[in-house]
C-alpha atoms as an extended CHARMM CRD file, in Angstrom:
* protein
*
        55  EXT
         1         1  MET       CA            -91.2080000000      -29.5340000000       91.3350000000  PROA      1               0.0000000000
         2         2  LEU       CA            -92.6680000000      -28.9370000000       94.8710000000  PROA      2               0.0000000000
         3         3  THR       CA            -92.5180000000      -25.3500000000       96.7250000000  PROA      3               0.0000000000
         4         4  PHE       CA            -91.0490000000      -25.6080000000       99.8610000000  PROA      4               0.0000000000
         5         5  ILE       CA            -91.6850000000      -22.3040000000      102.0530000000  PROA      5               0.0000000000
         6         6  PRO       CA            -90.1070000000      -22.0170000000      105.2520000000  PROA      6               0.0000000000
         7         7  GLY       CA            -92.1040000000      -22.2110000000      108.4620000000  PROA      7               0.0000000000
         8         8  THR       CA            -93.9040000000      -24.7090000000      106.8160000000  PROA      8               0.0000000000
         9         9  THR       CA            -93.5070000000      -28.0900000000      108.6010000000  PROA      9               0.0000000000
        10        10  VAL       CA            -92.5150000000      -31.8290000000      106.5770000000  PROA      10              0.0000000000
        11        11  VAL       CA            -92.1050000000      -34.7980000000      106.8340000000  PROA      11              0.0000000000
        12        12  HSD       CA            -88.9220000000      -36.2060000000      106.0630000000  PROA      12              0.0000000000
        13        13  SER       CA            -88.6180000000      -39.9890000000      105.6390000000  PROA      13              0.0000000000
        14        14  ALA       CA            -86.4840000000      -40.9010000000      107.9490000000  PROA      14              0.0000000000
        15        15  HSD       CA            -86.2840000000      -38.2840000000      110.4820000000  PROA      15              0.0000000000
        16        16  GLY       CA            -89.9400000000      -37.2220000000      111.0440000000  PROA      16              0.0000000000
        17        17  PRO       CA            -91.2090000000      -33.3680000000      111.3260000000  PROA      17              0.0000000000
        18        18  ALA       CA            -89.3210000000      -31.0640000000      110.3130000000  PROA      18              0.0000000000
        19        19  THR       CA            -89.2620000000      -27.7190000000      109.3500000000  PROA      19              0.0000000000
        20        20  VAL       CA            -88.6460000000      -25.8890000000      106.4110000000  PROA      20              0.0000000000
        21        21  ILE       CA            -85.4770000000      -23.2370000000      107.4660000000  PROA      21              0.0000000000
        22        22  GLY       CA            -84.7220000000      -21.8290000000      104.1560000000  PROA      22              0.0000000000
        23        23  HSD       CA            -83.0830000000      -23.0260000000      101.1080000000  PROA      23              0.0000000000
        24        24  GLU       CA            -79.5410000000      -23.1830000000       99.8150000000  PROA      24              0.0000000000
        25        25  THR       CA            -77.3550000000      -23.6290000000       96.3630000000  PROA      25              0.0000000000
        26        26  ARG       CA            -73.8180000000      -25.7970000000       96.7600000000  PROA      26              0.0000000000
        27        27  GLN       CA            -71.3350000000      -26.6730000000       94.2310000000  PROA      27              0.0000000000
        28        28  VAL       CA            -71.0350000000      -29.9490000000       93.6800000000  PROA      28              0.0000000000
        29        29  LYS       CA            -68.6840000000      -31.5650000000       90.8960000000  PROA      29              0.0000000000
        30        30  GLY       CA            -68.8610000000      -28.1640000000       89.4340000000  PROA      30              0.0000000000
        31        31  VAL       CA            -72.5280000000      -27.9010000000       89.1000000000  PROA      31              0.0000000000
        32        32  ALA       CA            -75.1990000000      -26.1540000000       90.9940000000  PROA      32              0.0000000000
        33        33  ILE       CA            -77.9250000000      -27.9930000000       92.6980000000  PROA      33              0.0000000000
        34        34  GLU       CA            -80.4120000000      -26.3630000000       94.8260000000  PROA      34              0.0000000000
        35        35  TYR       CA            -81.2100000000      -27.8560000000       98.7650000000  PROA      35              0.0000000000
        36        36  VAL       CA            -83.8390000000      -26.9570000000      101.3010000000  PROA      36              0.0000000000
        37        37  LYS       CA            -82.7770000000      -27.0120000000      104.5970000000  PROA      37              0.0000000000
        38        38  LEU       CA            -84.4650000000      -28.6970000000      107.5080000000  PROA      38              0.0000000000
        39        39  SER       CA            -84.6690000000      -28.3840000000      111.3180000000  PROA      39              0.0000000000
        40        40  VAL       CA            -85.7340000000      -32.0980000000      112.7730000000  PROA      40              0.0000000000
        41        41  LEU       CA            -88.2340000000      -30.7470000000      115.3850000000  PROA      41              0.0000000000
        42        42  THR       CA            -87.7440000000      -34.1840000000      117.1860000000  PROA      42              0.0000000000
        43        43  ASN       CA            -84.0150000000      -33.4360000000      117.6820000000  PROA      43              0.0000000000
        44        44  ALA       CA            -81.1110000000      -30.4080000000      117.1410000000  PROA      44              0.0000000000
        45        45  LEU       CA            -80.5490000000      -32.0530000000      113.7590000000  PROA      45              0.0000000000
        46        46  SER       CA            -80.4910000000      -30.2410000000      110.3010000000  PROA      46              0.0000000000
        47        47  VAL       CA            -80.9990000000      -32.2340000000      107.1440000000  PROA      47              0.0000000000
        48        48  SER       CA            -80.1700000000      -30.4250000000      103.5410000000  PROA      48              0.0000000000
        49        49  VAL       CA            -82.4540000000      -32.4160000000      100.5440000000  PROA      49              0.0000000000
        50        50  PRO       CA            -81.7100000000      -31.7710000000       97.0220000000  PROA      50              0.0000000000
        51        51  ILE       CA            -84.7600000000      -29.9400000000       95.9060000000  PROA      51              0.0000000000
        52        52  ASP       CA            -85.1200000000      -32.3520000000       92.8580000000  PROA      52              0.0000000000
        53        53  ARG       CA            -85.1170000000      -35.5730000000       95.5170000000  PROA      53              0.0000000000
        54        54  ALA       CA            -87.4900000000      -34.1970000000       97.3260000000  PROA      54              0.0000000000
        55        55  SER       CA            -91.8200000000      -35.5670000000       97.0440000000  PROA      55              0.0000000000
């Protein structure tokens, strides 16, 4: 599993360059799933990606 450190710049496959702003855990169908929160650099978009799907 990758490590996402707040302040690091990453590339989202659909939205391009983004800055890691943190992590959060959400309950989905009773299962806790950890997400990495991104702030897309080209606009005011915020994106959350399940960490186990990030590469």
